[in-house]
C-alpha positions in Angstrom: 188.6 122.6 62.7 190.0 124.2 65.9 193.8 125.8 66.1 193.9 127.0 69.8 197.0 129.0 68.5 195.4 131.1 65.6 193.3 133.9 65.8 189.8 133.9 63.6 187.9 136.9 63.3 184.5 137.4 62.0 181.9 140.2 61.1 178.0 140.9 61.1 176.3 142.8 58.6 172.3 143.0 60.0 170.5 144.0 57.0 166.9 145.9 57.1 164.9 150.0 56.6 163.5 148.4 60.1 166.5 148.2 62.1 167.5 151.8 61.4 163.8 153.2 61.8 163.7 151.5 65.3 160.3 149.3 64.0 162.5 146.3 64.7 164.9 145.9 67.9 167.7 143.6 66.9 168.1 140.5 68.5 170.9 138.7 66.5 173.4 140.3 66.9 174.2 139.6 70.5 173.3 135.7 69.9 176.0 135.4 67.2 178.5 137.3 69.4 177.9 134.9 72.4 178.3 131.7 69.7 181.4 133.4 68.5 183.0 134.0 71.6 182.2 130.6 72.9 183.8 129.6 69.5 186.8 131.0 69.8 186.4 133.3 67.1 186.3 137.0 67.5 183.6 139.1 66.1 185.3 142.5 65.4 183.4 144.7 63.9 179.0 145.2 63.3 177.3 147.3 60.6 173.7 147.6 60.2 172.5 149.0 56.7 169.3 149.9 55.1 167.4 148.1 52.1 169.6 149.3 49.5 171.4 147.2 47.3 174.6 149.8 46.6 175.1 150.2 50.7 174.5 146.3 51.0 177.4 145.4 48.4 179.8 148.1 49.4 179.5 146.9 53.3 179.9 143.2 52.3 183.0 143.9 50.4 184.5 145.9 52.8 183.6 143.0 55.8 184.4 139.9 53.5 188.1 141.5 52.3 188.9 142.2 56.1 187.8 139.0 57.8 187.4 135.3 58.2 183.5 135.0 58.1 181.0 137.6 57.6 177.7 136.8 59.0 174.5 138.9 57.4 170.9 138.9 58.9 167.9 140.2 57.2 166.5 140.4 53.7 166.0 137.1 52.3 162.1 136.9 52.7 159.4 136.9 49.8 158.7 140.8 49.7 159.9 143.1 46.9 162.5 144.8 49.8 164.1 141.2 50.3 166.8 142.1 48.1 170.2 140.5 49.9 170.5 137.4 47.8 170.6 140.2 44.7 173.2 142.2 46.4 175.6 139.2 47.4 175.5 137.4 44.2 176.6 141.1 42.7 179.1 141.5 45.3 180.5 137.6 44.0 180.0 138.7 40.5 177.6 136.1 39.4 173.7 135.4 39.0 170.8 135.3 41.5 169.2 132.5 40.6 166.3 129.9 41.6 167.9 127.2 43.5 166.6 124.1 42.5 166.8 122.2 45.5 165.6 125.2 47.6 162.7 124.7 45.4 161.8 121.5 45.7 162.2 121.7 49.3 160.0 124.5 49.9 157.8 123.1 46.7 157.1 120.3 48.9 156.9 122.0 52.4 154.4 123.9 51.1 151.9 121.3 49.6 151.7 119.5 52.5 150.4 122.2 54.6 148.1 122.8 51.9 150.0 126.3 51.2 150.4 127.9 47.4 153.5 127.9 46.4 153.5 131.4 45.2 155.9 133.5 43.2 157.1 135.6 46.1 157.7 132.7 48.6 159.6 131.2 45.3 161.7 134.3 46.0 163.1 133.0 49.2 164.6 130.2 46.9 166.9 132.8 45.1 170.5 132.4 45.6 173.9 133.2 43.9 174.8 130.7 41.5 176.8 128.2 43.5 175.7 128.2 47.0 175.6 126.1 49.5 173.1 125.7 51.5 172.6 126.8 55.0 169.6 124.1 56.6 166.6 125.9 58.0 164.7 123.7 60.3 162.2 126.3 61.3 160.6 127.5 58.3 162.5 125.4 55.4 163.4 128.4 53.4 167.6 127.9 53.6 169.9 130.4 53.7 173.3 130.5 52.0 177.2 130.5 52.2 179.3 131.7 49.3 182.9 132.3 50.1 183.6 133.5 53.8 179.8 135.0 53.9 177.0 133.1 55.4 173.9 134.7 54.5 170.6 133.8 57.1 167.4 134.8 58.3 166.3 138.3 60.2 163.6 136.3 62.3 165.6 135.5 65.6 164.3 132.2 65.9 165.4 131.4 62.4 168.7 133.0 62.3 169.5 130.8 65.6 168.7 127.9 64.2 170.6 128.4 61.0 173.6 130.1 63.1 173.3 126.2 64.8 174.0 124.4 61.8 176.9 126.9 60.5 179.2 126.4 63.9 180.1 123.1 63.4 182.0 123.9 59.8 183.8 126.8 61.1 187.1 127.1 61.9 188.0 128.3 65.4 190.5 129.9 67.3 192.0 130.7 70.7 189.3 130.7 73.3 188.7 134.4 75.3 189.3 133.7 78.9 187.8 136.7 81.0 187.9 137.5 84.7 186.5 140.4 86.8 186.6 141.8 90.4 184.1 144.3 91.4 185.7 147.9 92.7 183.8 150.1 95.2 185.2 153.2 93.6 183.9 155.1 90.4 185.5 155.4 87.4 186.6 158.7 88.2 188.9 157.3 91.0 190.3 154.5 89.1 190.5 156.6 85.3 194.4 157.1 85.9 195.6 154.2 87.7 193.6 151.6 85.8 195.2 152.9 82.2 198.4 153.0 83.4 197.7 148.7 84.4 196.2 148.7 80.7 199.5 149.9 79.3 201.5 147.6 81.9 199.6 144.9 80.2 199.4 144.7 76.8 198.5 141.1 76.0 195.0 141.4 77.8 192.1 144.2 77.7 190.4 145.6 80.5 186.9 147.3 80.6 185.4 149.0 83.1 181.5 148.6 83.5 180.1 151.2 85.9 177.3 150.7 87.8 175.1 152.6 90.3 174.6 151.6 93.6 172.9 152.7 97.1 176.0 153.7 98.2 176.7 155.7 94.5 178.7 154.8 91.8 180.9 151.8 91.8 181.9 149.7 88.6 182.9 146.1 87.3 186.4 145.8 86.2 186.9 142.8 83.4 190.2 141.6 82.5 190.2 139.4 79.1 192.7 137.4 77.2 194.0 134.4 75.8 196.4 133.4 78.5 195.6 132.7 81.9 198.4 133.9 83.2 198.5 137.5 81.6 194.8 137.6 83.1 195.8 136.5 86.1 198.6 138.7 86.7 196.3 141.6 85.6 193.4 141.0 87.7 196.1 140.5 90.8 197.4 144.5 89.5 193.6 145.8 89.4 193.0 144.1 93.0 196.1 145.9 94.5 195.5 149.2 92.5 191.8 149.0 94.2 193.4 148.1 97.6 195.6 150.6 97.6 193.5 153.2 96.5 190.8 152.6 99.5 193.6 151.8 102.1 194.4 156.0 100.9 191.2 156.7 101.8 191.2 155.5 105.1 194.3 157.0 106.2 
């Protein structure tokens, strides 16, 4: 489903009070961003919200209207505050039900392990009516897809395994090309001429990422675009700028 001439967009909604309190450090955003970039899908927005149904619904409605795909993480576990399935169901205007296939998968899994399939564990089989499973090879309890929304676990190993199963189903677009050049000059020295280069090359994005070295501040200038010729032209302009500024310093 690759179309190298089209733009495909995505957003992420990370759900959980523990993310906002700092008790849990999110590892899923970076992984999703890497996977999206590799597939030619532009991750345009990430939101983090707590375990409040109204807030989740409002964020989900805004994101699914604005982007081709939405990926959620968190809130599909067995406890009372795992309310993502309820919120997604409400957003789509359908009931949240115990899915028969999910119950069967999980029941067999727990029976094999000699663990009671409690009502709490059965909560993980709840999903919006009409949703399609996202397989979970780590702990069996599935995620689900409804519309353009992909609902996945917050545990990084499970999130990553689910995303691996989702990726082949997605429409992909233009691959983002990237090239970089090291600058021995601080951002304050290159800010104005680099801004002029960015204006002169609107088909690419140009970022400057400072670092501190034993000789003072320096930075890495990164050019990103979908056409190699555009990236190369901007890199050439940046290189010429650096050479000109360095020459004027030594003169």
